[in-house]
C-alpha positions as a Markdown table, in Angstrom:
| # | Residue | x | y | z |
|---|---|---|---|---|
| 1 | Met | 8.7 | 5.2 | -17.6 |
| 2 | Asn | 11.1 | 7.8 | -18.8 |
| 3 | Ala | 11.4 | 9.2 | -22.3 |
| 4 | Ala | 14.0 | 6.6 | -23.4 |
| 5 | Gly | 11.6 | 3.8 | -22.5 |
| 6 | Ala | 13.4 | 2.6 | -19.4 |
| 7 | Ala | 11.5 | 1.8 | -16.2 |
| 8 | Glu | 11.9 | 4.4 | -13.5 |
| 9 | Pro | 13.5 | 3.0 | -10.3 |
| 10 | Asp | 11.4 | 2.5 | -7.2 |
| 11 | His | 11.7 | 5.1 | -4.5 |
| 12 | Gln | 12.5 | 3.0 | -1.5 |
| 13 | Pro | 14.8 | 2.7 | 1.6 |
| 14 | Ser | 18.4 | 1.6 | 1.2 |
| 15 | Pro | 18.5 | -2.1 | 0.2 |
| 16 | Pro | 19.2 | -4.8 | 2.8 |
| 17 | Ala | 22.8 | -5.9 | 3.0 |
| 18 | Gly | 23.5 | -8.6 | 0.4 |
| 19 | Arg | 25.9 | -9.9 | -2.1 |
| 20 | Met | 25.7 | -11.4 | -5.5 |
| 21 | Pro | 26.9 | -15.0 | -5.2 |
| 22 | Ala | 29.2 | -16.7 | -7.6 |
| 23 | Glu | 27.6 | -18.6 | -10.5 |
| 24 | Trp | 29.0 | -21.9 | -9.2 |
| 25 | Gly | 26.9 | -21.7 | -6.1 |
| 26 | Glu | 23.8 | -23.8 | -5.8 |
| 27 | His | 20.9 | -22.6 | -8.0 |
| 28 | Glu | 17.2 | -22.8 | -7.4 |
| 29 | Arg | 16.5 | -22.5 | -11.1 |
| 30 | Cys | 17.7 | -20.9 | -14.3 |
| 31 | Leu | 15.8 | -18.2 | -16.2 |
| 32 | Met | 15.7 | -17.9 | -20.0 |
| 33 | Ala | 13.6 | -16.1 | -22.6 |
| 34 | Trp | 12.2 | -17.5 | -25.9 |
| 35 | Pro | 13.3 | -15.7 | -29.1 |
| 36 | Val | 10.7 | -13.2 | -30.4 |
| 37 | Ala | 9.7 | -13.5 | -34.0 |
| 38 | Ser | 9.5 | -9.8 | -34.6 |
| 39 | Arg | 13.2 | -9.4 | -33.9 |
| 40 | Thr | 14.0 | -9.8 | -37.6 |
| 41 | Glu | 17.1 | -7.6 | -37.5 |
| 42 | Leu | 18.7 | -10.2 | -35.2 |
| 43 | Trp | 17.7 | -13.5 | -36.7 |
| 44 | Gly | 16.5 | -12.9 | -40.3 |
| 45 | Ser | 16.1 | -16.2 | -42.0 |
| 46 | Leu | 17.7 | -18.0 | -39.1 |
| 47 | Phe | 14.8 | -17.6 | -36.7 |
| 48 | Glu | 13.8 | -21.3 | -36.7 |
| 49 | Ala | 17.5 | -22.3 | -36.2 |
| 50 | Ala | 17.7 | -19.9 | -33.3 |
| 51 | Leu | 14.6 | -21.6 | -31.7 |
| 52 | Asp | 16.4 | -24.9 | -32.1 |
| 53 | Glu | 19.5 | -23.7 | -30.3 |
| 54 | Phe | 17.7 | -22.0 | -27.5 |
| 55 | Ala | 15.7 | -25.1 | -26.9 |
| 56 | Gly | 18.9 | -27.2 | -26.9 |
| 57 | Val | 20.3 | -24.9 | -24.2 |
| 58 | Ala | 17.2 | -25.2 | -22.1 |
| 59 | Arg | 17.0 | -29.0 | -22.4 |
| 60 | Ala | 20.7 | -29.3 | -21.5 |
| 61 | Ile | 20.4 | -27.1 | -18.4 |
| 62 | Ala | 17.2 | -28.9 | -17.3 |
| 63 | Arg | 19.3 | -32.0 | -16.8 |
| 64 | Phe | 20.9 | -30.3 | -13.9 |
| 65 | Glu | 18.4 | -27.7 | -12.5 |
| 66 | Pro | 14.9 | -26.4 | -13.1 |
| 67 | Val | 14.5 | -24.0 | -16.1 |
| 68 | Leu | 11.8 | -21.3 | -16.3 |
| 69 | Met | 11.4 | -20.1 | -19.9 |
| 70 | Val | 9.7 | -16.7 | -20.4 |
| 71 | Ala | 7.8 | -16.5 | -23.7 |
| 72 | Ala | 5.9 | -13.7 | -25.3 |
| 73 | Pro | 2.1 | -14.0 | -25.1 |
| 74 | Gly | 1.0 | -16.4 | -27.7 |
| 75 | Ser | 4.3 | -18.2 | -28.1 |
| 76 | Gly | 4.2 | -20.3 | -24.9 |
| 77 | Ala | 2.9 | -23.4 | -26.7 |
| 78 | Gln | 5.7 | -23.2 | -29.2 |
| 79 | Ala | 8.3 | -23.0 | -26.4 |
| 80 | Arg | 6.8 | -25.9 | -24.5 |
| 81 | Ala | 6.8 | -28.1 | -27.6 |
| 82 | Ala | 10.4 | -27.3 | -28.4 |
| 83 | Cys | 11.8 | -27.4 | -24.9 |
| 84 | Gly | 9.9 | -30.4 | -23.5 |
| 85 | Ala | 8.1 | -31.2 | -20.3 |
| 86 | Asp | 11.1 | -30.6 | -18.0 |
| 87 | Val | 11.1 | -26.8 | -18.9 |
| 88 | Glu | 8.5 | -24.6 | -17.3 |
| 89 | Val | 7.1 | -21.8 | -19.5 |
| 90 | Leu | 5.7 | -18.5 | -18.4 |
| 91 | Glu | 4.1 | -16.0 | -20.8 |
| 92 | Leu | 5.1 | -12.4 | -20.2 |
| 93 | Pro | 5.6 | -9.4 | -22.6 |
| 94 | Ile | 9.2 | -9.3 | -23.9 |
| 95 | Asp | 11.0 | -7.6 | -26.8 |
| 96 | Asp | 14.0 | -9.9 | -27.0 |
| 97 | Ser | 15.6 | -13.0 | -25.5 |
| 98 | Trp | 18.8 | -12.1 | -23.7 |
| 99 | Met | 17.8 | -12.9 | -20.1 |
| 100 | Arg | 21.3 | -12.3 | -18.7 |
| 101 | Asp | 20.9 | -8.6 | -19.6 |
| 102 | Ser | 17.2 | -7.8 | -19.1 |
| 103 | Gly | 16.5 | -10.1 | -16.2 |
| 104 | Pro | 17.0 | -9.5 | -12.5 |
| 105 | Ile | 20.3 | -10.1 | -10.7 |
| 106 | Phe | 19.9 | -11.9 | -7.4 |
| 107 | Cys | 21.7 | -11.3 | -4.1 |
| 108 | Leu | 21.8 | -13.3 | -0.9 |
| 109 | Glu | 21.7 | -11.6 | 2.5 |
| 110 | Pro | 23.6 | -12.7 | 5.6 |
| 111 | Ser | 20.3 | -14.0 | 7.0 |
| 112 | Gly | 19.9 | -16.4 | 4.1 |
| 113 | Ala | 17.1 | -14.3 | 2.5 |
| 114 | Arg | 17.2 | -13.5 | -1.2 |
| 115 | His | 16.3 | -10.4 | -3.2 |
| 116 | Gly | 16.4 | -9.4 | -6.8 |
| 117 | Val | 18.1 | -6.3 | -8.1 |
| 118 | Thr | 16.6 | -4.5 | -11.1 |
| 119 | Phe | 19.1 | -2.4 | -12.9 |
| 120 | Arg | 17.9 | -0.2 | -15.7 |
| 121 | Phe | 18.0 | -1.7 | -19.1 |
| 122 | Asn | 18.4 | 0.5 | -22.2 |
| 123 | Ser | 19.0 | -2.2 | -24.9 |
| 124 | Trp | 22.8 | -1.8 | -25.0 |
| 125 | Gly | 22.7 | 1.9 | -25.5 |
| 126 | Glu | 19.4 | 1.9 | -27.4 |
| 127 | Arg | 20.8 | -0.3 | -30.1 |
| 128 | Phe | 17.6 | -2.2 | -30.7 |
| 129 | Leu | 14.1 | -0.8 | -30.6 |
| 130 | Pro | 11.6 | -1.2 | -29.0 |
| 131 | Tyr | 12.8 | -2.3 | -25.6 |
| 132 | Asp | 10.1 | -1.0 | -23.3 |
| 133 | Gln | 8.9 | -4.5 | -22.4 |
| 134 | Asp | 12.4 | -5.7 | -21.6 |
| 135 | Ala | 13.0 | -2.6 | -19.5 |
| 136 | Leu | 10.1 | -3.8 | -17.3 |
| 137 | Leu | 10.8 | -7.6 | -17.4 |
| 138 | Ala | 13.0 | -7.9 | -14.3 |
| 139 | Gly | 10.4 | -6.2 | -12.1 |
| 140 | Arg | 7.6 | -8.3 | -13.6 |
| 141 | Leu | 9.5 | -11.5 | -13.1 |
| 142 | Leu | 10.2 | -10.7 | -9.4 |
| 143 | Glu | 6.6 | -10.0 | -8.9 |
| 144 | Glu | 5.5 | -13.3 | -10.6 |
| 145 | Leu | 8.1 | -15.2 | -8.5 |
| 146 | Gly | 7.2 | -13.5 | -5.2 |
| 147 | Glu | 10.7 | -12.1 | -4.8 |
| 148 | Arg | 11.7 | -8.9 | -3.0 |
| 149 | Arg | 12.8 | -6.2 | -5.3 |
| 150 | Val | 15.7 | -3.7 | -4.9 |
| 151 | Ala | 15.9 | -1.1 | -7.8 |
| 152 | Ser | 19.0 | 0.7 | -9.0 |
| 153 | Pro | 19.0 | 3.8 | -11.1 |
| 154 | Met | 22.1 | 2.6 | -13.0 |
| 155 | Val | 22.1 | 1.0 | -16.4 |
| 156 | Leu | 23.8 | -2.4 | -16.2 |
| 157 | Glu | 23.5 | -5.7 | -18.1 |
| 158 | Gly | 24.4 | -9.0 | -16.3 |
| 159 | Gly | 26.7 | -10.0 | -19.1 |
| 160 | Ala | 28.9 | -7.0 | -18.3 |
| 161 | Ile | 30.1 | -8.4 | -14.9 |
| 162 | Thr | 31.5 | -11.6 | -13.4 |
| 163 | Val | 31.8 | -12.1 | -9.6 |
| 164 | Asp | 33.6 | -14.4 | -7.3 |
| 165 | Gly | 30.9 | -14.3 | -4.6 |
| 166 | Glu | 33.4 | -12.9 | -2.1 |
| 167 | Gly | 33.3 | -9.2 | -3.0 |
| 168 | Thr | 35.3 | -9.1 | -6.3 |
| 169 | Leu | 33.8 | -8.1 | -9.6 |
| 170 | Ile | 35.5 | -8.0 | -13.1 |
| 171 | Thr | 34.1 | -5.8 | -15.9 |
| 172 | Thr | 35.4 | -3.9 | -18.9 |
| 173 | Glu | 36.0 | -0.2 | -19.4 |
| 174 | Gln | 34.8 | -0.6 | -22.9 |
| 175 | Cys | 31.3 | -1.4 | -21.7 |
| 176 | Leu | 30.6 | 0.2 | -18.3 |
| 177 | Leu | 32.4 | 3.5 | -19.1 |
| 178 | Asn | 30.7 | 3.7 | -22.5 |
| 179 | Pro | 28.7 | 7.0 | -22.6 |
| 180 | Asn | 25.7 | 5.2 | -24.0 |
| 181 | Arg | 25.1 | 3.5 | -20.6 |
| 182 | Asn | 25.6 | 6.0 | -17.7 |
| 183 | Pro | 27.0 | 9.2 | -19.0 |
| 184 | Ser | 26.4 | 11.1 | -15.7 |
| 185 | Met | 28.4 | 8.5 | -13.7 |
| 186 | Asp | 32.2 | 8.3 | -13.4 |
| 187 | Arg | 34.2 | 5.2 | -12.5 |
| 188 | Gly | 34.0 | 5.9 | -8.8 |
| 189 | Gln | 30.2 | 6.4 | -8.8 |
| 190 | Ile | 29.8 | 3.1 | -10.8 |
| 191 | Glu | 31.9 | 1.3 | -8.3 |
| 192 | Ala | 29.9 | 2.7 | -5.4 |
| 193 | Glu | 26.7 | 1.6 | -6.9 |
| 194 | Leu | 28.0 | -1.9 | -7.6 |
| 195 | Gly | 29.1 | -2.0 | -4.0 |
| 196 | Ala | 25.7 | -0.8 | -2.7 |
| 197 | Arg | 23.6 | -3.2 | -4.8 |
| 198 | Leu | 25.8 | -6.3 | -5.3 |
| 199 | Gly | 28.1 | -6.2 | -2.2 |
| 200 | Val | 31.2 | -5.6 | -4.3 |
| 201 | Glu | 34.3 | -4.5 | -2.5 |
| 202 | Arg | 36.9 | -4.7 | -5.4 |
| 203 | Val | 36.3 | -3.9 | -9.1 |
| 204 | Val | 38.9 | -5.1 | -11.6 |
| 205 | Trp | 38.6 | -3.0 | -14.8 |
| 206 | Leu | 39.7 | -4.8 | -18.0 |
| 207 | Pro | 40.3 | -2.5 | -20.9 |
| 208 | Tyr | 38.5 | -4.5 | -23.6 |
| 209 | Gly | 35.8 | -7.0 | -24.4 |
| 210 | Gln | 36.0 | -9.1 | -27.5 |
| 211 | Phe | 36.7 | -7.2 | -30.8 |
| 212 | Asp | 34.0 | -9.1 | -32.6 |
| 213 | Asp | 31.2 | -8.0 | -30.3 |
| 214 | Pro | 29.2 | -5.3 | -32.1 |
| 215 | His | 26.1 | -5.5 | -29.9 |
| 216 | Thr | 27.2 | -5.2 | -26.3 |
| 217 | Asp | 30.2 | -2.8 | -26.4 |
| 218 | Gly | 32.5 | -5.4 | -24.9 |
| 219 | His | 30.7 | -7.5 | -22.3 |
| 220 | Val | 33.0 | -9.3 | -20.0 |
| 221 | Asp | 31.3 | -12.7 | -20.4 |
| 222 | Gly | 32.9 | -13.1 | -23.8 |
| 223 | Ile | 36.5 | -12.7 | -22.6 |
| 224 | Cys | 36.8 | -13.4 | -18.8 |
| 225 | Ala | 35.0 | -15.4 | -16.1 |
| 226 | Phe | 35.7 | -16.4 | -12.6 |
| 227 | Ala | 36.2 | -20.1 | -12.2 |
| 228 | Ala | 36.8 | -20.1 | -8.5 |
| 229 | Pro | 37.8 | -17.6 | -5.8 |
| 230 | Gly | 41.2 | -16.3 | -6.9 |
| 231 | Arg | 41.0 | -18.0 | -10.3 |
| 232 | Val | 39.9 | -16.6 | -13.7 |
| 233 | Ile | 39.6 | -17.9 | -17.2 |
| 234 | Leu | 40.8 | -15.4 | -19.8 |
| 235 | Gln | 39.9 | -15.6 | -23.5 |
| 236 | Thr | 43.0 | -15.1 | -25.6 |
| 237 | Cys | 43.6 | -15.2 | -29.4 |
| 238 | Ser | 46.3 | -16.9 | -31.4 |
| 239 | Ile | 45.4 | -15.7 | -34.8 |
| 240 | Pro | 48.3 | -13.6 | -36.1 |
| 241 | Gly | 47.3 | -10.0 | -36.7 |
| 242 | His | 43.8 | -10.3 | -35.2 |
| 243 | Pro | 43.0 | -7.3 | -32.9 |
| 244 | Asp | 42.1 | -9.6 | -30.0 |
| 245 | Val | 45.8 | -10.6 | -29.7 |
| 246 | Glu | 46.8 | -7.2 | -28.4 |
| 247 | Arg | 43.5 | -6.7 | -26.6 |
| 248 | Ser | 43.8 | -10.0 | -24.7 |
| 249 | Ala | 47.4 | -9.2 | -23.8 |
| 250 | Ala | 46.3 | -5.8 | -22.3 |
| 251 | Asn | 43.6 | -7.6 | -20.4 |
| 252 | Arg | 46.0 | -10.2 | -19.1 |
| 253 | Ala | 48.4 | -7.4 | -17.9 |
| 254 | Val | 45.6 | -5.9 | -15.8 |
| 255 | Leu | 44.7 | -9.3 | -14.3 |
| 256 | Glu | 48.3 | -10.0 | -13.5 |
| 257 | Ala | 48.6 | -6.8 | -11.5 |
| 258 | Ala | 45.2 | -7.2 | -9.8 |
| 259 | Thr | 44.3 | -8.7 | -6.4 |
| 260 | Asp | 40.8 | -9.7 | -5.3 |
| 261 | Ala | 38.8 | -8.4 | -2.4 |
| 262 | Ala | 40.7 | -10.8 | -0.1 |
| 263 | Gly | 44.1 | -9.5 | -1.3 |
| 264 | Arg | 44.9 | -12.6 | -3.3 |
| 265 | Pro | 46.6 | -12.4 | -6.7 |
| 266 | Leu | 44.6 | -13.9 | -9.5 |
| 267 | Glu | 45.5 | -17.2 | -11.1 |
| 268 | Ile | 44.9 | -16.9 | -14.8 |
| 269 | Val | 43.9 | -19.8 | -17.0 |
| 270 | Glu | 44.1 | -18.9 | -20.7 |
| 271 | Leu | 41.5 | -20.2 | -23.1 |
| 272 | Pro | 43.3 | -19.8 | -26.5 |
| 273 | His | 40.6 | -21.4 | -28.6 |
| 274 | Leu | 38.5 | -18.8 | -30.4 |
| 275 | Pro | 36.9 | -20.4 | -33.5 |
| 276 | Phe | 35.5 | -18.4 | -36.4 |
| 277 | Val | 32.7 | -19.9 | -38.4 |
| 278 | Glu | 30.5 | -18.8 | -41.3 |
| 279 | Val | 26.9 | -18.2 | -40.5 |
| 280 | Ala | 24.5 | -16.7 | -43.1 |
| 281 | Gly | 27.5 | -15.5 | -45.1 |
| 282 | Glu | 29.2 | -13.8 | -42.1 |
| 283 | Gln | 32.4 | -14.9 | -40.3 |
| 284 | Leu | 31.9 | -14.7 | -36.6 |
| 285 | Ala | 33.5 | -15.9 | -33.4 |
| 286 | Val | 31.9 | -18.4 | -31.1 |
| 287 | Ser | 33.2 | -17.9 | -27.6 |
| 288 | Tyr | 33.5 | -21.1 | -25.6 |
| 289 | Leu | 34.0 | -18.8 | -22.6 |
| 290 | Asn | 30.3 | -17.8 | -22.8 |
| 291 | Phe | 29.3 | -20.9 | -20.8 |
| 292 | Tyr | 26.7 | -21.4 | -18.1 |
| 293 | Ile | 27.7 | -23.0 | -14.8 |
| 294 | Ala | 24.7 | -25.2 | -13.7 |
| 295 | Asn | 24.3 | -27.4 | -10.6 |
| 296 | Gly | 26.8 | -30.1 | -11.4 |
| 297 | Gly | 27.2 | -29.1 | -15.1 |
| 298 | Leu | 28.9 | -26.7 | -17.4 |
| 299 | Ile | 26.9 | -25.8 | -20.6 |
| 300 | Val | 29.3 | -24.7 | -23.3 |
| 301 | Pro | 28.5 | -23.3 | -26.8 |
| 302 | Leu | 30.1 | -25.2 | -29.6 |
| 303 | Ala | 31.1 | -24.0 | -33.0 |
| 304 | Gly | 31.2 | -27.2 | -35.0 |
| 305 | His | 34.9 | -26.5 | -35.4 |
| 306 | Arg | 38.1 | -28.5 | -34.8 |
| 307 | Asp | 38.7 | -26.4 | -31.6 |
| 308 | Asp | 35.5 | -27.7 | -30.0 |
| 309 | Ala | 37.2 | -30.8 | -28.5 |
| 310 | Pro | 40.3 | -29.1 | -27.1 |
| 311 | Ala | 38.2 | -26.3 | -25.6 |
| 312 | Leu | 35.9 | -28.8 | -23.9 |
| 313 | Ala | 38.9 | -30.7 | -22.6 |
| 314 | Leu | 40.5 | -27.6 | -21.1 |
| 315 | Leu | 37.2 | -26.5 | -19.4 |
| 316 | Ala | 36.8 | -30.0 | -18.0 |
| 317 | Glu | 40.2 | -29.6 | -16.3 |
| 318 | Val | 39.1 | -26.2 | -14.9 |
| 319 | Phe | 35.8 | -27.6 | -13.6 |
| 320 | Pro | 36.6 | -31.2 | -12.6 |
| 321 | Asp | 33.5 | -31.5 | -10.4 |
| 322 | Arg | 31.1 | -30.7 | -13.2 |
| 323 | Glu | 29.9 | -32.6 | -16.3 |
| 324 | Val | 30.9 | -30.5 | -19.3 |
| 325 | Val | 28.1 | -30.5 | -22.0 |
| 326 | Gly | 28.5 | -28.9 | -25.4 |
| 327 | Val | 25.5 | -27.4 | -27.2 |
| 328 | Pro | 25.3 | -25.9 | -30.7 |
| 329 | Gly | 26.0 | -22.1 | -30.5 |
| 330 | Pro | 26.7 | -20.5 | -34.0 |
| 331 | Val | 23.2 | -19.1 | -34.5 |
| 332 | Ile | 23.1 | -17.6 | -31.0 |
| 333 | Ser | 26.5 | -16.1 | -31.7 |
| 334 | Tyr | 25.0 | -14.7 | -35.0 |
| 335 | Gly | 22.3 | -13.0 | -32.9 |
| 336 | Gly | 24.9 | -11.4 | -30.6 |
| 337 | Gly | 25.7 | -13.7 | -27.7 |
| 338 | Gly | 26.1 | -17.2 | -26.3 |
| 339 | Val | 24.8 | -19.6 | -23.7 |
| 340 | His | 25.7 | -17.2 | -20.8 |
| 341 | Cys | 23.9 | -14.3 | -22.5 |
| 342 | Ile | 20.6 | -16.1 | -22.7 |
| 343 | Thr | 20.5 | -17.5 | -19.1 |
| 344 | Gln | 20.3 | -16.0 | -15.6 |
| 345 | Gln | 20.6 | -18.1 | -12.4 |
| 346 | Ile | 18.5 | -17.8 | -9.3 |
| 347 | Pro | 20.7 | -18.8 | -6.4 |
| 348 | Ser | 19.2 | -21.1 | -3.7 |
| 349 | Ser | 18.4 | -19.4 | -0.4 |
| 350 | Ser | 17.5 | -20.7 | 3.0 |
| 351 | Arg | 14.7 | -18.3 | 3.4 |
| 352 | Arg | 12.9 | -15.5 | 1.4 |
């Protein structure tokens, strides 16, 4: 482990050819992590409410695919009681509960085999300490699951990227070019590493993430997501004077000028609903775009706001082959994320 507390990458041969599949592909299971009581700077007095919302997400996903919940040693019984018998629980040391960012990212190889990529995790630029257990979590999970591991020396969180499964990746300059991630790497070097580890051929760089995103430095999963090859959903904002009005317009301009790895222009579906609600005295946005695509389902965070119904209706039009399920999300948003942030899919493979 290095001085910053991040796990050193393995010294190993070049990884086998593989590609990160799109989230709408078939999943073997979903990974999650149970909130940690010691993370008082995130949850404060809302810790029990956070447990309720995490359990609600797990139960909703378990209707469509198996869920494996990682819980800190000693909290497994609590997680089992809250999530129910349909959710498997595994106790491993963790510091936090954002599986999208600290968990492995899986790729499928042309042979049908699967391997997990472990990028370095530095707690969003060392924003929350300690994070030494989360820096080791991806590797530990792969070992527990018997999955082959490919390590990358680059810092990357899963919430910073969205892919179409055909070689195209969208991210934000605000996050991946932030000096608190990979200060020694330029844009070209980052693109090369994404290509080597995730099979990416084209990177689309949006300027901004969501303005009200103080924790992740602008993760893409709050503002843009692939819905199908050649089709993206873009979070926009209709609140006069809000910074996200101009920021989303700048993001749209980039998408309008972009083509994917196959040379296709991108169809843009705007999601204009961005509700702000009060949680523990704070006004915060609950992004409907921070959803999880499950096998046959779409799990969407709800704000308890008048925009919930029109947002669900719009997403049902975008994903007509999936059951759209809303789950409470304000407390998870208060902690710094949404449904997508606390989940990580394991794609189905024909062989290991």
